[in-house]
LOVEX-633784 format. One line per field, with one value per residue (C-alpha): residue number from 1; residue in one letter; x, y, z. Coordinates in steps of 0.05 Angstrom, whole numbers, plus 5000, padded with zeros to 4 digits. Layout:
! residues N
i = NUM;...
aa = A;...
east = X;...
north = Y;...
up = Z;...
//
This chain:
! residues 435
i = 1;2;3;4;5;6;7;8;9;10;11;12;13;14;15;16;17;18;19;20;21;22;23;24;25;26;27;28;29;30;31;32;33;34;35;36;37;38;39;40;41;42;43;44;45;46;47;48;49;50;51;52;53;54;55;56;57;58;59;60;61;62;63;64;65;66;67;68;69;70;71;72;73;74;75;76;77;78;79;80;81;82;83;84;85;86;87;88;89;90;91;92;93;94;95;96;97;98;99;100;101;102;103;104;105;106;107;108;109;110;111;112;113;114;115;116;117;118;119;120;121;122;123;124;125;126;127;128;129;130;131;132;133;134;135;136;137;138;139;140;141;142;143;144;145;146;147;148;149;150;151;152;153;154;155;156;157;158;159;160;161;162;163;164;165;166;167;168;169;170;171;172;173;174;175;176;177;178;179;180;181;182;183;184;185;186;187;188;189;190;191;192;193;194;195;196;197;198;199;200;201;202;203;204;205;206;207;208;209;210;211;212;213;214;215;216;217;218;219;220;221;222;223;224;225;226;227;228;229;230;231;232;233;234;235;236;237;238;239;240;241;242;243;244;245;246;247;248;249;250;251;252;253;254;255;256;257;258;259;260;261;262;263;264;265;266;267;268;269;270;271;272;273;274;275;276;277;278;279;280;281;282;283;284;285;286;287;288;289;290;291;292;293;294;295;296;297;298;299;300;301;302;303;304;305;306;307;308;309;310;311;312;313;314;315;316;317;318;319;320;321;322;323;324;325;326;327;328;329;330;331;332;333;334;335;336;337;338;339;340;341;342;343;344;345;346;347;348;349;350;351;352;353;354;355;356;357;358;359;360;361;362;363;364;365;366;367;368;369;370;371;372;373;374;375;376;377;378;379;380;381;382;383;384;385;386;387;388;389;390;391;392;393;394;395;396;397;398;399;400;401;402;403;404;405;406;407;408;409;410;411;412;413;414;415;416;417;418;419;420;421;422;423;424;425;426;427;428;429;430;431;432;433;434;435
aa = M;I;K;K;K;A;F;T;S;L;M;S;L;A;I;A;S;G;L;I;L;G;G;C;S;S;K;S;S;S;D;D;G;N;K;S;S;G;D;K;T;V;V;K;M;M;H;L;W;P;E;G;S;S;N;A;Q;Y;T;I;V;D;D;I;I;K;A;Y;E;D;E;N;P;T;V;D;I;Q;T;E;I;L;G;N;E;Q;Y;K;E;K;I;K;V;L;S;A;S;N;E;L;P;D;V;G;I;T;W;A;A;G;Y;M;K;P;F;V;D;G;N;K;F;T;P;L;D;D;I;V;K;K;D;Q;F;V;A;G;T;L;D;A;F;S;V;D;D;S;A;Y;A;L;P;L;E;L;N;I;T;P;V;Y;Y;N;K;E;I;F;E;K;Y;N;L;D;A;P;K;T;Y;D;E;F;L;N;V;V;K;T;L;V;D;N;G;V;T;P;V;T;L;G;N;K;D;R;W;T;G;S;M;W;Y;M;Y;L;A;D;R;I;G;G;P;E;T;L;N;N;A;I;N;R;S;G;S;F;E;D;P;A;L;V;K;A;A;E;E;L;A;N;L;V;D;M;G;A;F;V;K;G;F;N;G;L;S;N;D;E;A;K;G;Y;F;M;N;E;Q;A;A;M;Y;L;M;A;T;W;E;L;P;N;Y;T;T;S;P;D;V;A;Q;E;F;K;D;K;V;G;Y;F;K;F;P;T;Y;E;G;G;K;G;D;I;D;S;Y;V;G;G;P;G;V;G;L;F;V;S;E;E;S;K;V;K;D;E;A;K;K;F;V;S;Y;L;V;E;E;W;G;K;R;S;V;T;D;A;G;V;I;P;A;T;V;V;D;T;S;N;G;D;L;D;Q;M;Y;I;D;I;L;N;D;L;G;S;A;T;N;L;T;L;Y;A;D;V;Q;M;S;A;A;V;A;D;V;H;L;N;Q;I;Q;A;L;F;G;G;Q;S;T;P;E;E;F;T;K;T;Q;E;E;A;L;A;A;E;K
east = 4515;4555;4515;4505;4511;4571;4602;4572;4602;4673;4677;4669;4694;4752;4793;4765;4751;4832;4853;4905;4921;4963;5057;5023;4941;4938;4929;4945;4907;4904;4891;4959;4991;5004;5069;5128;5190;5216;5167;5118;5054;5043;4994;4986;4976;4969;4979;4973;5042;5103;5171;5178;5116;5090;5160;5129;5058;5108;5163;5120;5078;5149;5165;5106;5109;5183;5159;5106;5143;5200;5152;5117;5171;5134;5091;5117;5080;5081;5063;5054;5057;5019;4994;4934;4899;4932;4920;4842;4848;4878;4831;4770;4801;4831;4755;4719;4774;4757;4837;4839;4902;4889;4893;4888;4868;4795;4758;4687;4618;4591;4659;4669;4586;4595;4659;4611;4548;4588;4614;4685;4707;4705;4666;4726;4676;4720;4780;4742;4758;4708;4737;4800;4769;4760;4680;4653;4701;4691;4609;4643;4683;4606;4541;4484;4527;4583;4650;4691;4754;4782;4803;4880;4865;4818;4840;4806;4829;4855;4894;4970;5007;5072;5078;5140;5097;5039;5097;5136;5064;5028;4975;4945;4918;4843;4790;4734;4719;4721;4793;4808;4800;4834;4897;4889;4880;4945;4980;4962;4987;5047;5057;5052;5009;4962;4942;4969;4923;4927;4858;4873;4860;4788;4779;4822;4778;4712;4747;4745;4673;4647;4678;4649;4586;4592;4607;4540;4489;4519;4532;4476;4454;4512;4492;4420;4436;4474;4424;4366;4325;4343;4371;4430;4403;4391;4411;4471;4503;4500;4521;4578;4600;4597;4651;4688;4686;4702;4760;4785;4771;4818;4876;4882;4903;4960;4975;4958;4914;4867;4932;4968;4967;4961;5025;5057;5014;5049;5125;5101;5078;5139;5192;5155;5123;5055;5025;4964;4949;4887;4899;4877;4916;4959;4999;5018;5077;5118;5110;5118;5162;5193;5274;5272;5235;5283;5266;5278;5226;5172;5187;5158;5090;5027;4947;4886;4816;4772;4748;4675;4620;4593;4515;4522;4507;4570;4619;4694;4692;4656;4717;4721;4749;4728;4760;4811;4827;4820;4849;4798;4813;4788;4727;4766;4831;4846;4897;4831;4852;4932;4903;4857;4914;4953;4909;4892;4965;4982;4918;4945;5006;4990;4964;5026;5073;5034;5033;5103;5140;5092;5054;4988;4936;4899;4828;4852;4847;4921;4957;5000;5013;5079;5105;5141;5091;5100;5066;5030;5007;4971;4936;4906;4880;4857;4826;4791;4756;4725;4695;4625;4619;4663;4626;4662;4678;4627;4666;4672;4589;4576;4564;4622;4573;4545;4627;4644;4603;4611;4685;4675;4636;4698;4733;4686;4678;4745;4760;4698;4667;4616;4571;4546;4465;4499;4541;4492;4433;4479;4499;4418;4402;4453;4434;4366;4370;4388;4331
north = 3446;3439;3470;3434;3488;3513;3452;3449;3521;3491;3444;3492;3548;3515;3526;3585;3628;3640;3569;3565;3622;3607;3429;3446;3472;3511;3582;3650;3703;3765;3820;3805;3801;3724;3731;3678;3685;3717;3770;3749;3729;3654;3633;3547;3505;3440;3404;3335;3333;3309;3319;3256;3234;3300;3336;3383;3418;3409;3457;3510;3507;3521;3567;3605;3606;3632;3685;3708;3703;3756;3790;3794;3792;3793;3721;3660;3601;3547;3478;3397;3358;3277;3241;3240;3191;3208;3284;3255;3214;3283;3334;3298;3295;3365;3384;3338;3379;3448;3457;3459;3500;3569;3552;3467;3436;3400;3380;3399;3382;3331;3336;3397;3411;3381;3418;3475;3455;3446;3525;3488;3538;3612;3645;3663;3724;3786;3752;3727;3742;3705;3729;3686;3619;3576;3569;3522;3516;3556;3541;3470;3498;3542;3527;3582;3622;3638;3600;3567;3542;3566;3518;3502;3446;3424;3344;3295;3225;3191;3125;3128;3062;3049;3054;3008;2960;2963;2964;2902;2857;2897;2931;2995;3053;3024;3058;3008;2967;2909;2940;2952;2876;2845;2896;2869;2793;2801;2824;2772;2711;2745;2751;2822;2855;2901;2958;2980;3002;3017;3000;3001;3074;3061;3115;3102;3035;3083;3112;3052;3034;3108;3105;3038;3079;3129;3091;3041;3088;3153;3213;3218;3156;3157;3227;3205;3154;3200;3257;3210;3222;3153;3094;3050;2995;3017;2958;3006;3009;2942;2923;2961;2925;2851;2888;2919;2830;2808;2847;2826;2749;2768;2781;2852;2881;2881;2824;2854;2906;2913;2915;2964;3046;3084;3110;3041;3021;3075;3047;3008;3038;3082;3027;2992;2936;2950;2983;3012;3064;3112;3163;3238;3289;3312;3266;3300;3328;3256;3243;3315;3377;3328;3336;3264;3222;3207;3235;3163;3141;3204;3193;3125;3153;3165;3165;3146;3166;3107;3078;3073;3004;2983;3002;3049;3116;3143;3184;3184;3254;3252;3242;3232;3297;3365;3413;3386;3411;3480;3517;3534;3578;3557;3594;3586;3626;3679;3703;3701;3779;3755;3671;3697;3738;3681;3648;3698;3703;3628;3612;3671;3642;3573;3590;3614;3570;3508;3511;3530;3501;3436;3416;3417;3454;3505;3531;3597;3623;3631;3663;3595;3631;3651;3592;3527;3468;3392;3373;3316;3373;3426;3353;3331;3423;3402;3358;3388;3445;3386;3340;3339;3323;3327;3284;3291;3241;3191;3200;3274;3286;3243;3265;3230;3162;3144;3161;3098;3060;3072;3072;3010;2966;2991;2949;2888;2888;2887;2832;2784;2797;2837;2805;2865;2854;2856;2923;2955;2946;2964;3037;3047;3035;3082;3125;3122;3127;3197;3231
up = 8041;7973;7922;7862;7816;7834;7825;7749;7751;7778;7717;7664;7693;7719;7661;7628;7693;7696;7721;7677;7631;7563;8357;8415;8423;8489;8478;8502;8509;8455;8511;8549;8468;8482;8494;8481;8515;8455;8473;8405;8391;8380;8320;8331;8269;8259;8191;8152;8108;8139;8108;8090;8060;8030;8012;7962;8001;8068;8039;8009;8078;8116;8071;8072;8145;8153;8099;8148;8203;8170;8141;8210;8268;8326;8304;8318;8283;8317;8283;8293;8236;8224;8178;8150;8196;8252;8244;8236;8312;8347;8315;8332;8407;8407;8390;8446;8493;8472;8462;8372;8347;8334;8252;8231;8160;8156;8096;8070;8069;8117;8151;8168;8208;8263;8275;8258;8292;8360;8353;8340;8274;8275;8209;8158;8118;8136;8096;8046;7972;7932;7860;7889;7882;7833;7826;7879;7917;7970;7975;7992;8063;8074;8121;8119;8063;8113;8099;8155;8118;8062;8010;7994;7945;7879;7864;7814;7815;7746;7749;7755;7709;7699;7617;7619;7653;7610;7545;7563;7570;7510;7542;7532;7572;7571;7566;7573;7638;7593;7565;7641;7666;7611;7638;7705;7677;7642;7692;7748;7696;7688;7763;7762;7822;7771;7828;7889;7951;8016;8043;8123;8118;8081;8045;7988;7973;7972;7907;7876;7891;7877;7819;7796;7826;7775;7720;7723;7755;7738;7770;7816;7835;7899;7912;7924;7963;8012;8008;8014;7947;7924;7961;7979;7966;7881;7833;7802;7869;7883;7826;7831;7890;7857;7800;7864;7900;7832;7829;7889;7868;7809;7851;7827;7887;7924;7988;8032;8028;8079;8137;8089;8093;8037;8052;8052;7991;7949;7960;7911;7852;7869;7868;7807;7839;7828;7752;7785;7834;7840;7879;7875;7844;7899;7885;7817;7853;7858;7786;7767;7808;7863;7864;7909;7854;7793;7735;7706;7738;7723;7656;7657;7689;7660;7682;7654;7661;7700;7641;7625;7626;7583;7588;7637;7652;7667;7619;7632;7644;7707;7766;7838;7871;7888;7926;7984;8044;8071;8134;8194;8251;8316;8349;8418;8388;8440;8379;8325;8288;8277;8259;8205;8175;8170;8144;8079;8076;8076;8021;7976;7973;7955;7904;7882;7895;7896;7816;7799;7852;7874;7814;7855;7832;7890;7902;7874;7817;7791;7715;7695;7629;7656;7695;7660;7683;7662;7610;7656;7696;7639;7615;7678;7677;7606;7636;7695;7645;7608;7669;7667;7736;7806;7851;7929;7960;7994;8060;8062;8038;8095;8174;8216;8243;8175;8139;8188;8184;8098;8115;8145;8095;8035;8083;8093;8018;7991;8057;8037;8102;8073;8014;7961;7992;8053;8044;8008;8068;8124;8091;8074;8141;8174;8126;8133;8211;8209;8171
//
């Protein structure tokens, strides 16, 4: 599981230690060479960056694959690409039938642990270069001190906003929650959608709840409820749910939010039909480097830290975030050695290219002193360096069964089907049942 001291190191050292300085699933046997019709060793990979919705990441991976194949002409990397939610569903099915791809994407901590416990992922200690990663990121993908995936991303979650819309209504980026509520009320009164949210995916709404829990109760309250040193019925967690329900009642979120996917909801912000969008920094390419997004729009986008709550215990430099996804190698792969070589290569090249080519923050330590970086990217890196806390996404911390309860309750709270008390009680019962 994640080591809290390591995460503290991640916060304080991310900049200082060098982060910024100046598809099928069937297998063939490696014993017989795993030869395809072209007499090549086939390595099958699944990832979750479709060309349409995640063009920057898609392009990086595609370029890395081509470069690897050029350097290793006897290897054929075959990819299957799915959207986030479709990927999660298919990987569960493939795991149950022992048909995982040779190389795939996983999340950290609680999400990954059942795969490790079920001997689905192979240890990667033989290809780990510990000084290659920002402090703490590798720990999130380790169980009993063995790495079962190599991290690619490191994310924090700001609130992106349309500066032109804010200026039109004489609004400033809020620093306190009362100021944020005033922004929401002003926009609603003027017929403008304050926040876009695709809560069909549920984890999107969870991040709103997590921030309110952090700002009201401090960073440890939610973590303690999950790790069982505390309770999900802590008054601060009930209060966070009450504040979220109040935002819904105010009309803060786009109409139909519980029926919109994240990709659908993102369109409201990209098309300037909503003023704000809370999402992790994997969205940075859309506001910095993506050639598919008009510069005129990029110039309108700013961001602010989730505001502080009057009387709350959390501070403005505490973030929801952490290592994003990592790469695993299937324990059942018949081309395990070649798959590991490819994973090692992809992680190293991702670290080099993601910074300058996509504006994505990698989990590897990268010298960006010679790069021409967008100012928003530099600001985010500096924020990461001064962060006082980084709370890993709640559903990733939890077991799969409890995470499902949490996410269902998030959707029910947003939709008015659960009261704040029911919301917290249901999750406390689910967590207590696993003790």
